[in-house]
N, C-alpha and C positions, 0 to 999 in steps of 0.2 A: 504493500500500500504506500509506504513512504511517509516520512514525517519531515516537513520542510519548515525552516525558520525563514520568515520573510521580513526584511528590514528596509523601510523606506527612508529617504532623506527627510528630516523633520520639517516639511513644508506641505501646505494643503495640496498643491499641484502634483506632488509626488505620492502622497498618501492615497488619494482617490484611485489612481490607476493600479497601484499595487494591491489595493483592496479588491478591485475588479479581477486582477489576476488570481488572487487568493481564492475568490469565490469560484473561478473556473477550476482551480485545482481541487477544491472541496467537492465540487459537483462530480469530479472523476474519482472520488474516493481517497484523495490525498489528505493527510492530516496536516494542518497548518497552525503554527504558532506565530502570530503577527506581533512584531516588536515595535512599539512606539516609544518615544521619549515620555517621561512621566507627565509633562504638561499636555502634550498632544494626546496622550492616552485618555486624559480627563475630557478633553474636547470631543474626541471621537466617540467614546462610550456614552457621553451624555446625549448624543444625537442619533445613536444607532440602536435600533430595535432588533435584537438577535432573532433570526428566523429558526424555526424548528429544524429545517433541513441542514443547517450548518452548526447547530449547537454541539453535536458530538465531535465534530472534526475541526472546528476553528476556534482557537483560543486567543484572546487579546491579552497581552502582557506589556509591561513597561520596564525600562531601565533609565536611570538618570542621565541627563546630558551634562551634568557637572555644574550647571548654573543654579543660583538660588531662584526661587519662584518669582521674585520681583525684578530680576535682571532682564535687560532688553535683548530679546532674541532676534530682533531685526538687525542687530550689530553682527554682521556675518563673520567679521574677523574674530571677535570674542567668542561667538558660538562655535566656530570651526575649531579654534584652539582648545576649547573646553571639551568638545566631542572627542577629539583625537586623544586627549589625556584620560578621559573617563570611560567612554563607552566600549572600547575593545575589551578591557578587563571585565566589565560587567557582562558583556555578551558571552565571553568565554565561560564565566561562572554560571550563567543561566543555562548554557548548553550542557555543562558538566552536571548541574543539578537535575535537568531533565533526563539525562542518560543514566544517572545513578538511581533515580527514584521510580521510574516507570518502565513499562514494557515497550513503550513507543519511543525508541531512541531516535535522535536526530540523524537523518540520512542525507540532508542537503541544506545548504544555505543559499537563498536567493537574495542578493543585495541590490539595492538601488545603485545605479552607476555612480552616483555622488556619495555613496557610502562604501568606498573601496576598502576602508578599514575593516569592514565586516568580511570581505573576501580574504584579507590577510589572516583574520582569525580562523576562518574555515580551513584555509590551507595549513595553518599551524597545527590544528587538531586533527587533520587528515580527513575532513568531511567533503563530500562533493559540493561543488559551488557553481553558481551561475550568476550572471549580471542581467538585470532588467533595466533598460533605458526607457523612462516614461515619456520622453519627448521625441522629437523628430530625429532622423539620422543626420539631417543638415546641422542640427545643433550639437550633435555628438562629434561630427567630423573635425571641427577645430581642435578639440581635445586630443583626438587620435593623430592629429597632424602637428602637434607642438614641436616635436623634434625637427620636422621639415621647416616649420616657420622660423625656428631658431637658427637652423643651419643656413637658411636663405636670407638671414638678416632682417626679417620682417618684424620680429619681436626680440627683446632681450631675455636674459634668463629669469627675469621676474615677470614676464608676460607683457611688459610695456611695449606698445608699438613703436618701432624705430623710424619706420617710413610711413608717410601719409599717402599710401597707394592702395588701390583695391587689391584684394587677395583672391586668387582663383585656385582652389584646392585641387581641382581637376578640370580638364577641358570641357566636360559636360555639365559641371556645376556652376551655378550663378556666382559672379564675383561678390565679395562682401567687403565692407569698409573695416579697417582696423578698429575703429571705435565701436563696431558692432560685434566684435569678438565677445564670447560669453563672459569673460573675466574683465573686459575693458570698460564695461558700462558704469562701474561703481562711482568713479569720481574722486574717491579718497583712497589713499595709498593702502591703508590697512585692509579695506574691503577687497580691493583689487588683488592684493596679495593672497587673501583667504580664498577667493574664488579661483584664482590661478592654481593654488595648491590643490583644491578639489579637482580641477581639470587635469592636473598632472597625475593625480591618483586614479582618475578615471582611465587614463591611458595605461597605467600600471595594472589596474584590475583586469583590463581586456586581455592582458598576457597571461593571467593566472586562472582563466576559466575556459572550460570547453564550450560553453554556451554564452552568447551575448544576444539576448532577445530585445525586441524593440516594439513599442506601442505605435506601430505604423503599418503601412501596407505598400507593396511594390508599386501599385498604380499611383500612389500619392508622391513617391519620391524615386522614380526609376533611376535617375542619374546617380543619386547618392548611394543607393543599394548596389549599383553596378560597380562602384569603386570600392565600397566597404562590404565585400561579399560575405565576410564572416558573420555579419549582423543578420539575425533572423527576424523578419517581420511577423508578429503574431497579433496585430491589431487591425483596426481599432477595437480594443477590448470593450469599449462602451457600446459599440454598434449593435451587438447582439443582445444588449440589455437596455435599449433606449427608453422603454416605457416603464421599466421596473424602478423600484425605489433604490436610489443610489446610496452607498455607504461611504463613510470616511470624512464627512463634512465636519468642520470645526464650529460652524454656527448652525442654529436651528433653521430649517427651511420654512418659508412662509407659503403654505399651500393655498391660502385664500386667493392668491393672485391668479390661480388657474380659473376660478369662478369669474374673476374680473375679465380674463381673456375671453371666456365664453360669451360675454356680452358685446364683443367687438366683431366687425365684419372680417371675412377671410382676407389675409394678406394686407392688414391695415396697421398693425402695431409695430412700433420700433422698440426692440428690446436692447437695453443698455446694461452691460455688466463688465467690470474691470478686474475680476478675480480677487485674490486674497492679499495682494501685495502693493498694488498701485496706490500712490498717494498724490493728491493734488494740492497746489496752493490755492488760496481762496479766490484769487482772480480767475484762474483757469476753471475752477469749479463753477463759478458764476457764469462764465462764458458758455460752458457746457449746458448749464441749466437753462439759460436764456436762448441758446440755440435750439434746444428741444422745444421750447415754447414757441419760437418763431416758425418751426416746421409746421405748426398747426395740425399735427398728426397725433393720434393716441400713442402713448408710450408707457412702457414698464421699465423702471429704472431701479437697479440694485445699488443702494448706498449703504455699504457695510460700516460698522463702527470703525473709526480710525482712518477713514478714507481721505480726510483732509488733514492738513498740518495743525489746524486748530483743535482745541480740546473737544469741542462739540461741533457737529456739522450745522452750518447756517446757510439759508437760502436767500436770494435777493428779496427785497421788501415786497410783500404782497404776493409772492410767487405761488405759495401753496393754494391760495384762494383762486388765483387766476387759472391754474392748471387742474383744479380739483375734478372737473367734469371729464377730462380726457387723459390725465396723468396718474399713474399709480407708482408709488415709491415704497420699496420693501428693503429690509436689511439683508436678506439672503433668500435666494429663490431656488426651487427645484428645477435647475437649469435644463436638464434633458427633457423634462416634460414641457417646459415653456417653449423650447425650440421646436418640439414636435407638434406644438399647437397650431392649428390651421390659421389662426388670426395673426400670427407673427410674420411680418413682412421682411425684416432684416435684423441683423445683429451688429450693434456698435460695440466693438470688443477690444480688449487689450491684446488679443491674439496669443494668449497662453495656449499651449498645445492641447490641453484637455478641452478648452473652449473651442479651439479651432476644429478639433475632431467632432465635437458635438454639433457645431454648425454645419460642417460638411456632411455628416451622416443624416442630417435632417433637410438638406437641400436649401439652406438659408443663405442668402447673399450677405457679405460683410462690409462694414465700414471699419477700417483698421486704425487703432490708436495704441501702438505698442509702447511699453514703458521701459522694460529692461531685457537684457540677455537674449534668449532664443526667440522672443516675441518679434524681433526685427526680421529674422530669417523666415518666420511664419508669415509675416506680412508680405515678404517677397514672393512666397508661394502663392498667396491669395491674389495679390495684385498683378504679378508679372508672369506667373506660370499657369496657375489654374484659371485665373481671370474671373473669379467669382466674387470680386469685391474691389473696393477702392480705398485709398489712403487720404489723409488730410494734409494740407499745406499750412505751415506756421507763418505768422506775420514776422515783421522785422524784430519784434521784441521776444520772439520765441513762443508765442501763444497761438492756439487754435481758436479763432474768433467765432462768435455766434453766427456771423454771416457765412463763414466758411462751412460751419456745421449744417446750416440750413441749405446752402447750395449743394453740398455733396449728398445730403439726404434726398433732395429733389432729383438730382441726377441719377442716383442709384435706383430709386423707386420708379422712375419714369422710363428707364432703359431695360426692356425685358431680356436683353442679352445676359445680364448678370444672373437673373433667375434661371435662365435656360442652362447656363454654364454650371450653376450650383446644382441643379437637378441631375445633370449628366454626371457630374463628379460624385454625387450621392450614389447613383446606380452602380458606378464602377467600384466605388469604395465598399459598398455593402456586399458586393459579390465575394469579397475576400473572406468574410466571416460565415458564409454559407458552407454547407457540408463539403462541397466540392472546391471551395475557395482555398487559395494558397496560404493565407494566414491561419485558417482553421486547421489545415493539414500540418502546418509548422507547429502549432500549439499542441496538436495531438502527439507529434514526435517528441516534443519537449516533455510532455507529461509522461510518455512511455519511458523516457530516459530517467526521469525522477523516480519512477516506480521500480526501476531495475536495481537489483542488489549489486553493489560494486565493492569488492574487497581489495581492489588493487588501485587505490587512489594515489596519484602522484603527489607526495607531500613535498 
């Protein structure tokens, strides 16, 4: 049967797809111990209703990340340093306890690509190991190309871009700007150093595992998969579970917004959500709010706690009264169900990979507003390769104005080409998770490997 330890990087966008993978494993009879940090364990278990079908095979546990409960986990430098000092030893002790106390010994560790320390632990104790990359192959490619980027003089040994020139990792992949490298977005030296360290570890982990699986599909990224052939697409994992209740959320979903959607015409509502990490200053937040108002369209807007730099979120004077008949604002939404709703016309998104996949698998056109890291490469896919969406242009001061938001919304919703491209991409992507699809077959092979008894593990 197999007993797998699953370890995500401690961020919302990593936990959700690893929970999806875990449920696939449980459905095939594999026992799973899902390991969150203590603080994320509290978040996830407070929003998760355990289903009878997984009670016997899936167990949620936690280990400390080394920080006190009050410390700032958005400080990636501090968090990364603490994780590397604390979590490897705690994981090793957890596995030792499981193996000593029960009949179901750990047979495999599946680690998030950004949790390479867990791969090192698995190798140390002689356990089978695999890497799961929750994002696109395009976002993984720079980490796997660090040696080449350094040798070519594009970055220094700290990951800092030396040359201000576009980078092309292969002839068939789109060029990227040095400033859009996953570790170069940070702005401050400490965070850049931390994210670069994670990226270096990702490349190391790739050399220590037999399997590198990815939450993507061949049809979405053919150029990237042709270059990095060792990476096995098994997604989109969310695609075969689009209308089911999703697990792994840090905040409680507001399901009342679905009834509100029911009251709106087909393809009329603008859905706006920026994930768990995006932060706006007040001026940009106001421009977004007023741009939605100017659109004169019904909209559903997710405004989570902490989305602005101010202590509490504030709206322009009189705003809530003016938009009350056609605007709905919630703190967190059941996004898969929202995007599957027939009233939703488009998705104004930060372009995180989970959100990108959810929009793609529901055939919804995008307006792209990336914030950090891989979100910029995801925008490139949407705007330049798949052509199922558009981006925004900033003004001279670096802001996306209310007029720009209104203009792009009008363009996207009046041009039927975007919806046609979105529906075509949906059909191609969904075919991957059907019984005869390549991602479905790859996932089956991966699960078979997990279930195999292997007494000759290369330590």
